[in-house]
C-alpha positions as CSV (number, residue, x, y, z in Angstrom):
1,X,-1.3,-6.7,26.8
2,X,1.3,-8.4,29.0
3,X,3.5,-5.4,29.7
4,X,5.3,-4.8,33.0
5,X,3.8,-2.6,35.7
6,X,6.5,0.0,35.2
7,X,5.6,0.4,31.6
8,X,1.9,0.4,32.3
9,X,2.5,3.2,34.8
10,X,4.4,5.3,32.2
11,X,1.6,4.8,29.7
12,X,-1.0,5.9,32.2
13,X,0.9,9.0,32.9
14,X,0.8,9.8,29.2
15,X,-3.0,9.1,29.3
16,X,-2.5,6.1,26.9
17,X,-5.2,3.5,27.8
18,X,-6.2,1.9,24.5
19,X,-3.6,0.6,21.9
20,X,-3.8,1.8,18.3
21,X,-4.6,-0.9,15.7
22,X,-0.9,-1.3,14.8
23,X,0.1,-1.6,18.4
24,X,-2.7,-4.1,19.1
25,X,-1.6,-6.3,16.3
26,X,2.2,-6.0,16.6
27,X,3.0,-6.0,20.4
28,X,1.7,-9.6,21.2
29,X,3.9,-11.0,18.4
30,X,7.0,-9.0,19.4
31,X,6.5,-10.0,23.0
32,X,6.7,-13.6,21.8
33,X,10.0,-12.9,20.0
34,X,8.7,-13.2,16.5
35,X,10.2,-11.3,13.5
36,X,7.7,-8.8,12.2
37,X,6.9,-6.7,9.1
38,X,4.6,-3.8,10.0
39,X,3.1,-1.8,7.1
40,X,1.6,1.4,8.6
41,X,1.6,5.1,7.9
42,X,3.2,7.5,10.2
43,X,1.0,8.8,13.0
44,X,-0.4,5.3,13.7
45,X,1.6,4.7,16.9
46,X,4.2,2.4,15.4
47,X,7.1,3.7,17.5
48,X,5.3,2.5,20.6
49,X,4.5,-0.8,18.8
50,X,8.2,-1.7,18.8
51,X,9.5,0.3,21.8
52,X,7.2,-1.2,24.4
53,X,8.1,-4.8,23.8
54,X,11.8,-3.9,23.7
55,X,11.5,-2.1,27.0
56,X,9.6,-5.0,28.5
57,X,12.3,-7.5,27.4
58,X,15.0,-5.2,28.9
59,X,13.3,-5.0,32.2
60,X,12.8,-8.8,32.4
61,X,16.4,-9.7,31.5
62,X,18.1,-6.8,33.3
63,X,21.4,-7.5,31.5
64,X,24.3,-5.1,32.2
65,X,25.2,-2.8,29.3
66,X,28.7,-3.5,28.0
67,X,30.9,-0.8,26.6
68,X,30.3,0.0,22.9
69,X,28.1,-3.1,22.5
70,X,24.4,-2.2,22.4
71,X,21.8,-4.9,22.8
72,X,19.1,-3.2,20.7
73,X,19.8,-1.3,17.5
74,X,17.1,0.9,16.0
75,X,17.9,2.4,12.5
76,X,16.2,5.5,11.3
77,X,16.6,7.4,8.0
78,X,16.7,10.9,9.5
79,X,18.1,12.7,12.5
80,X,14.7,14.0,13.5
81,X,13.0,10.6,13.5
82,X,15.9,9.2,15.5
83,X,15.5,11.9,18.1
84,X,11.8,11.3,18.4
85,X,12.3,7.6,18.8
86,X,14.8,8.2,21.5
87,X,12.3,10.5,23.3
88,X,9.7,7.8,23.1
89,X,12.0,5.3,24.7
90,X,12.7,7.7,27.5
91,X,9.0,8.4,28.0
92,X,7.8,4.8,28.1
93,X,10.9,3.6,30.0
94,X,11.0,6.3,32.7
95,X,10.5,3.7,35.4
96,X,13.0,1.2,34.0
97,X,16.7,1.1,34.5
98,X,18.2,1.2,31.0
99,X,20.6,3.5,29.1
100,X,20.2,4.6,25.5
101,X,22.0,7.0,23.1
102,X,21.1,8.6,19.8
103,X,23.7,8.4,17.0
104,X,23.5,10.8,14.1
105,X,25.5,13.2,12.0
106,X,25.5,17.0,11.9
107,X,26.8,17.3,15.4
108,X,30.0,16.4,17.2
109,X,30.6,12.7,17.8
110,X,32.3,13.0,21.3
111,X,29.1,12.9,23.4
112,X,27.9,9.9,21.5
113,X,31.2,8.1,21.9
114,X,31.2,8.8,25.6
115,X,27.8,7.3,26.0
116,X,28.8,4.2,24.0
117,X,31.9,3.8,26.2
118,X,29.8,3.9,29.3
119,X,27.6,1.2,27.9
120,X,24.0,1.5,26.4
121,X,21.2,-1.0,26.1
122,X,19.6,0.8,23.2
123,X,21.3,2.6,20.3
124,X,19.1,4.7,18.0
125,X,21.1,5.6,14.9
126,X,21.1,6.9,11.4
127,X,23.2,4.8,9.0
128,X,26.0,7.2,8.1
129,X,27.2,8.2,11.6
130,X,26.8,4.6,12.8
131,X,29.1,3.3,10.2
132,X,31.6,6.1,11.0
133,X,31.7,5.0,14.6
134,X,31.9,1.3,13.7
135,X,34.9,2.0,11.5
136,X,36.6,3.8,14.4
137,X,36.0,0.9,16.7
138,X,33.4,2.6,18.9
139,X,30.4,0.3,18.0
140,X,30.3,-3.5,18.2
141,X,27.1,-5.0,16.9
142,X,27.8,-8.6,17.9
143,X,25.6,-8.5,21.0
144,X,22.5,-7.1,19.3
145,X,19.5,-9.2,20.1
146,X,16.8,-6.9,18.6
147,X,17.2,-5.0,15.3
148,X,14.6,-2.5,14.3
149,X,14.5,-0.9,10.8
150,X,12.1,2.0,10.9
151,X,10.8,3.8,7.7
152,X,12.5,1.2,5.6
153,X,11.0,2.5,2.3
154,X,12.3,6.0,3.1
155,X,15.7,4.5,3.9
156,X,16.0,3.0,0.4
157,X,14.6,6.2,-1.2
158,X,17.5,8.1,0.4
159,X,20.1,5.8,-1.0
160,X,21.0,3.9,2.2
161,X,21.0,0.4,0.7
162,X,24.9,0.0,0.7
163,X,25.0,1.3,4.3
164,X,22.3,-1.1,5.3
165,X,24.2,-4.1,3.9
166,X,27.3,-3.0,5.7
167,X,25.4,-2.8,9.0
168,X,23.5,-6.0,8.6
169,X,26.6,-7.9,7.9
170,X,27.9,-7.0,11.4
171,X,24.7,-8.3,13.1
172,X,24.5,-11.7,14.6
173,X,22.4,-14.2,12.7
174,X,20.4,-15.1,15.8
175,X,18.3,-12.0,16.5
176,X,14.8,-10.6,16.4
177,X,14.2,-8.3,13.5
178,X,11.4,-5.7,13.3
179,X,10.8,-4.0,10.0
180,X,8.4,-1.1,9.6
181,X,7.5,0.7,6.4
182,X,4.8,2.9,5.2
183,X,4.8,1.5,1.7
184,X,5.8,-1.9,0.2
185,X,7.2,-1.5,-3.3
186,X,9.1,-4.5,-4.7
187,X,12.5,-3.3,-3.6
188,X,11.4,-2.9,0.0
189,X,9.7,-6.4,-0.1
190,X,13.0,-7.8,-1.4
191,X,15.0,-6.2,1.4
192,X,12.5,-7.5,4.0
193,X,12.8,-11.1,2.6
194,X,16.6,-11.0,3.1
195,X,16.5,-9.7,6.6
196,X,13.6,-11.5,8.4
197,X,13.1,-15.1,9.4
198,X,9.5,-16.4,9.1
199,X,8.1,-12.9,9.9
200,X,4.6,-12.1,11.0
201,X,3.0,-9.4,8.8
202,X,0.7,-6.8,10.2
203,X,-0.9,-4.0,8.2
204,X,-3.3,-1.3,9.2
205,X,-3.8,0.5,5.9
206,X,-3.1,-0.1,2.2
207,X,0.4,1.2,1.4
208,X,-1.0,3.6,-1.3
209,X,-3.8,5.0,0.8
210,X,-4.1,8.4,2.3
211,X,-5.8,9.1,5.6
212,X,-9.5,9.4,5.5
213,X,-9.3,12.2,8.0
214,X,-7.4,14.4,5.5
215,X,-9.4,16.5,3.1
216,X,-7.5,16.8,-0.1
217,X,-7.8,19.7,-2.5
218,X,-6.1,20.4,-5.8
219,X,-5.5,24.0,-6.8
220,X,-4.4,24.8,-10.4
221,X,-2.2,27.9,-10.4
222,X,0.6,29.4,-12.5
223,X,4.1,28.9,-11.0
224,X,4.6,32.6,-10.6
225,X,1.3,32.9,-8.5
226,X,2.1,30.1,-6.1
227,X,3.4,32.4,-3.3
228,X,0.5,34.7,-3.6
229,X,-1.9,31.8,-3.4
230,X,-0.1,30.4,-0.4
231,X,-0.3,33.8,1.4
232,X,-4.0,33.9,0.5
233,X,-4.6,30.3,1.7
234,X,-2.8,31.0,5.1
235,X,-5.4,33.7,5.8
236,X,-8.3,31.4,5.5
237,X,-10.6,30.4,8.4
238,X,-9.3,27.6,10.6
239,X,-5.7,27.7,9.3
240,X,-3.3,27.1,12.1
241,X,0.0,25.3,12.2
242,X,0.9,24.6,8.6
243,X,3.6,22.5,6.9
244,X,4.6,23.6,3.4
245,X,6.7,21.3,1.2
246,X,9.0,22.4,-1.6
247,X,11.1,20.4,-4.1
248,X,14.4,22.1,-3.3
249,X,16.4,23.3,-0.3
250,X,17.0,26.7,-1.9
251,X,13.3,27.0,-2.7
252,X,12.4,26.3,0.9
253,X,14.8,29.0,2.2
254,X,13.5,31.5,-0.3
255,X,9.9,30.8,0.4
256,X,10.4,31.1,4.2
257,X,12.2,34.4,3.7
258,X,9.4,35.7,1.5
259,X,6.7,34.6,4.0
260,X,8.5,36.4,6.8
261,X,8.7,39.5,4.7
262,X,4.9,39.2,4.2
263,X,4.4,39.1,8.0
264,X,3.9,35.3,8.3
265,X,6.2,33.8,10.9
266,X,8.1,31.0,9.1
267,X,11.3,29.0,9.0
268,X,12.7,26.4,6.7
269,X,14.1,22.9,7.5
270,X,16.1,20.7,5.2
271,X,19.3,18.6,4.9
272,X,21.7,21.6,4.6
273,X,20.6,23.1,7.9
274,X,22.8,22.3,10.9
275,X,21.3,20.1,13.5
276,X,20.9,22.9,16.0
277,X,19.1,25.1,13.4
278,X,16.8,22.2,12.5
279,X,16.0,21.5,16.2
280,X,15.4,25.2,16.9
281,X,13.0,25.5,13.9
282,X,11.1,22.3,15.0
283,X,10.8,23.5,18.6
284,X,9.6,27.0,17.5
285,X,7.0,25.3,15.3
286,X,5.8,23.0,18.1
287,X,5.5,25.8,20.7
288,X,3.6,28.1,18.3
289,X,6.3,30.7,17.7
290,X,6.1,29.8,14.0
291,X,2.9,29.4,12.0
292,X,4.6,27.9,8.9
293,X,7.4,25.4,8.6
294,X,8.7,25.1,5.1
295,X,10.4,21.8,4.4
296,X,11.8,19.5,1.8
297,X,10.9,15.8,1.8
298,X,13.6,15.2,4.5
299,X,10.8,16.3,7.0
300,X,7.9,14.6,5.3
301,X,8.4,11.4,7.3
302,X,8.8,11.0,11.1
303,X,8.3,14.7,12.1
304,X,5.9,14.3,15.0
305,X,4.2,17.7,15.5
306,X,0.8,17.9,17.1
307,X,-2.1,19.9,15.7
308,X,-0.9,20.5,12.2
309,X,-4.1,21.8,10.6
310,X,-2.8,22.1,7.0
311,X,-0.2,20.6,4.7
312,X,0.6,22.5,1.5
313,X,2.3,20.9,-1.4
314,X,3.8,24.1,-2.8
315,X,5.6,21.9,-5.3
316,X,4.2,18.5,-6.2
317,X,6.6,15.7,-5.3
318,X,8.4,13.8,-8.1
319,X,8.0,10.6,-6.2
320,X,4.2,10.0,-5.8
321,X,4.7,8.0,-2.6
322,X,6.1,11.2,-1.0
323,X,2.7,12.7,-1.5
324,X,1.2,10.1,0.9
325,X,3.9,10.7,3.4
326,X,3.7,14.5,3.2
327,X,0.0,14.8,3.8
328,X,0.2,12.2,6.6
329,X,1.6,15.1,8.8
330,X,-2.0,16.3,9.3
331,X,-5.2,14.5,10.3
332,X,-3.4,12.6,13.1
333,X,-4.6,11.3,16.5
334,X,-8.2,11.3,15.4
335,X,-8.2,14.9,14.3
336,X,-9.2,16.3,10.9
337,X,-6.7,17.9,8.5
338,X,-6.5,19.6,5.1
339,X,-4.0,19.0,2.4
340,X,-3.7,21.6,-0.4
341,X,-1.7,20.8,-3.5
342,X,-0.6,23.6,-5.9
343,X,-0.3,22.4,-9.5
344,X,1.3,24.3,-12.4
345,X,1.0,23.1,-16.0
346,X,4.4,21.5,-15.8
347,X,3.4,19.3,-12.9
348,X,0.5,17.5,-14.6
349,X,2.6,14.4,-15.0
350,X,3.4,14.3,-11.3
351,X,-0.3,14.8,-10.5
352,X,-1.4,11.9,-12.7
353,X,1.2,9.6,-11.0
354,X,-0.1,10.6,-7.6
355,X,-3.7,10.0,-8.5
356,X,-2.8,6.6,-9.9
357,X,-1.1,5.7,-6.7
358,X,-3.9,6.8,-4.3
359,X,-6.5,5.4,-6.7
360,X,-8.6,8.6,-6.7
361,X,-9.0,11.9,-8.4
362,X,-8.2,14.8,-6.0
363,X,-11.1,17.3,-5.8
364,X,-10.3,20.6,-7.7
365,X,-10.8,23.9,-5.8
366,X,-11.7,26.5,-8.4
367,X,-12.8,29.2,-5.9
368,X,-9.4,30.7,-5.2
369,X,-8.5,33.9,-7.0
370,X,-5.5,32.5,-8.9
371,X,-7.3,29.5,-10.6
372,X,-6.3,28.6,-14.1
373,X,-7.9,26.0,-16.3
374,X,-5.7,23.0,-16.9
375,X,-4.7,22.5,-20.5
376,X,-7.0,20.0,-22.3
377,X,-7.3,17.6,-19.4
378,X,-11.0,17.1,-20.1
379,X,-13.5,16.2,-17.4
380,X,-11.7,14.7,-14.4
381,X,-12.8,11.2,-13.6
382,X,-11.6,7.6,-13.6
383,X,-8.7,7.2,-15.9
384,X,-9.3,3.9,-17.6
385,X,-6.6,3.3,-20.2
386,X,-5.1,6.7,-19.8
387,X,-7.7,8.6,-21.7
388,X,-8.5,12.3,-21.3
389,X,-12.0,11.7,-19.9
390,X,-13.7,11.8,-23.3
391,X,-12.4,8.5,-24.6
392,X,-9.8,10.3,-26.8
393,X,-6.0,10.2,-26.5
394,X,-4.4,12.5,-24.0
395,X,-2.8,15.5,-25.5
396,X,1.0,15.8,-25.0
397,X,2.9,19.0,-24.5
398,X,6.4,19.8,-25.3
399,X,8.8,18.1,-27.6
400,X,10.7,15.0,-26.5
401,X,14.4,15.3,-26.5
402,X,17.2,12.8,-26.4
403,X,17.1,9.3,-27.9
404,X,13.8,7.6,-28.5
405,X,12.8,5.0,-25.9
406,X,12.8,2.0,-28.2
407,X,15.8,0.1,-27.1
408,X,17.6,-1.2,-24.1
409,X,19.0,1.5,-21.8
410,X,17.8,4.4,-24.1
411,X,16.1,7.3,-22.5
412,X,12.6,8.7,-22.9
413,X,11.7,12.4,-22.7
414,X,11.0,12.3,-19.0
415,X,14.7,11.5,-18.3
416,X,14.0,8.0,-16.9
417,X,15.4,4.8,-18.3
418,X,13.0,3.3,-20.8
419,X,11.2,0.4,-19.3
420,X,11.9,1.5,-15.7
421,X,8.1,1.6,-15.0
422,X,7.0,-0.6,-17.8
423,X,6.4,2.3,-20.1
424,X,9.4,1.8,-22.5
425,X,9.7,-0.6,-25.3
426,X,12.2,-3.3,-24.2
427,X,14.3,-0.9,-22.1
428,X,16.2,-2.1,-19.2
429,X,17.2,-0.7,-15.8
430,X,20.6,0.7,-15.2
431,X,23.1,-1.5,-13.5
432,X,22.7,-1.4,-9.8
433,X,19.1,-0.2,-10.1
434,X,20.1,3.5,-10.0
435,X,17.8,5.8,-11.8
436,X,18.8,9.5,-12.2
437,X,16.3,11.9,-10.8
438,X,14.4,14.4,-12.9
439,X,16.6,17.2,-11.6
440,X,19.7,15.3,-12.6
441,X,18.3,14.7,-16.1
442,X,17.4,18.3,-16.5
443,X,21.0,19.3,-16.0
444,X,22.1,17.4,-19.1
445,X,22.4,19.2,-22.4
446,X,19.6,18.3,-24.8
447,X,20.4,16.3,-27.8
448,X,18.3,17.3,-30.8
449,X,19.3,14.5,-33.1
450,X,17.4,11.2,-33.3
451,X,20.2,8.9,-32.3
452,X,22.2,6.4,-34.4
453,X,20.5,5.6,-37.7
454,X,18.0,8.4,-37.4
455,X,17.3,11.0,-40.0
456,X,19.4,14.2,-39.7
457,X,17.5,17.4,-39.1
458,X,17.6,20.0,-41.8
459,X,20.7,22.2,-41.5
460,X,22.8,19.5,-39.8
461,X,26.5,19.0,-40.2
462,X,27.8,18.2,-43.7
463,X,29.6,14.9,-44.3
464,X,33.3,15.0,-43.4
465,X,35.4,16.4,-46.2
466,X,32.5,17.8,-48.2
467,X,32.8,21.4,-49.4
468,X,30.6,24.1,-48.1
469,X,27.8,25.2,-50.4
470,X,28.1,28.8,-49.1
471,X,29.3,31.4,-51.6
472,X,32.9,32.2,-51.3
473,X,33.2,35.6,-49.7
474,X,36.9,35.9,-50.1
475,X,39.7,35.9,-47.6
476,X,39.1,37.5,-44.2
C-alpha cells in the first residue's frame, strides 16, 4: 500500500507486516479520497483501516492546526473506544508531526479545551461532550476535511441520532466521510445514505455472523444457580482472562462483589462508573491483576483487550445483535475463544432471537452440574416456521397482559409495539421510531382487562349507579 515511510516504520515497530482483509480493501479507496462504508466486526483491524490513510494525508499536506478547528473528526459511541482510537493514532503516527485530542464526558473539560485552543489536527470524540464544547464555542467544525463515524450501529442503539444530526449539520458539505459499522440494519443503512456521497462498500463478514474462531456453548440453568455455575466454569481448564456480561449496572456490581468474596479477582465496568474507575478496571484487567471483568453492554464494543479466553453471557442480551458484539471480545487476532451463554427459562425468547440472527442453533452443554431441561422446547434443530422441532406449535408460557396486539399502536405481551418486527397485526411504530425497552415495559402496572370493547372479567366493576348485590350489613 502507498503509505509514507514514516507510517511504514511505525507499523514495522509494531510488527505489522500484512494488512487484515478490511485494511486491504478499505485503505486504497480511502487514500484516493473516496467515501466508504465498512461493514466489519470488532477485532478486524478497522481502526487502522481509517487511521492510516488519515495520517498519510496529514503528513502529505502538513497544514497548520488552527485553534478550535480540527481537520479530522472521529466520532465514537463510548469513552473507552475513543481512548483506544486515540492510542492507535499516536502509535501509527509516532513519526509524524500532528496533534490530536480526545473529547469525552465523565472527566473535566479543561484539559480538552486547552488542547483545542492550541490547535489539533485530529479530534476523537463522543457526541455528548463534543456538542457541549460546540455550544460553548470551543469547537468549530467548518474546517473538517475527513469525518469518521465508528461503530455507527452502536451509536444509534445508544440513542445518539439527535446528537449526530446536530453534529453533521455543522460539517462542511465537501468532505470525505468514512462510515464503519458491525451490523447493517435498515436504520443504519438509512443513516449512511444521508451521510455519504457515492460510497465504496467493503465488507469482510456478514453482519449477523459470529467469529468462526469462537466456540459457542449454551448452558441451561436456573436464575438462582447462575453465580454458582459461573464460579464452577471459571475453575475449568484453560480459563484465563474472562469477560462476563450482565443486563444491569447493579447486577454487574453485585456479581463482581460476590466473585471477589469467592476469591476470584474481579471488577465491574459500566456507565455509572467514573472515567478514572473505568480506566483503572480496564488497566487491571489488561495487566492480569483481575481474572474477571464484569460489564454491561457499554463494554461489549470497542474494548480492545488481548488474550480474552472466555466471554460469559451471564444474562442473555435483549438485543440479539449485542450477542454478536459481546462474543466478539474473544477469538481475536487469529486465536481461539469460548463463549458461554447462561439461559434461564425466562430467557428462551431472547435465545430464539439470537439463534435467528446468527442462523444457527447454539450447542447445548449438558455436562455442567446445574443443568436443567428446557421446558418443552423439543429437539433443537432448524426452526422452519417457528415449530418446536416436532412439527407442532411451540408451547407458550405465561399469560399475556395489556391490550391485545390487533390494532395500530396497541401493545403485545412482550412490551413492544405491535408490528415493530412484523409480528403484530396492523400495528404501527411509535412516532419518532422510539420503542420502549423491556425493562421500561416491565415497570408499567399490568392491565388485566381486555381493552375497549372487550369482555369484562368476572368480578369486575359494576356499572355506574348500580346498587351493590352484597347483603346490607348495617351501618359501621
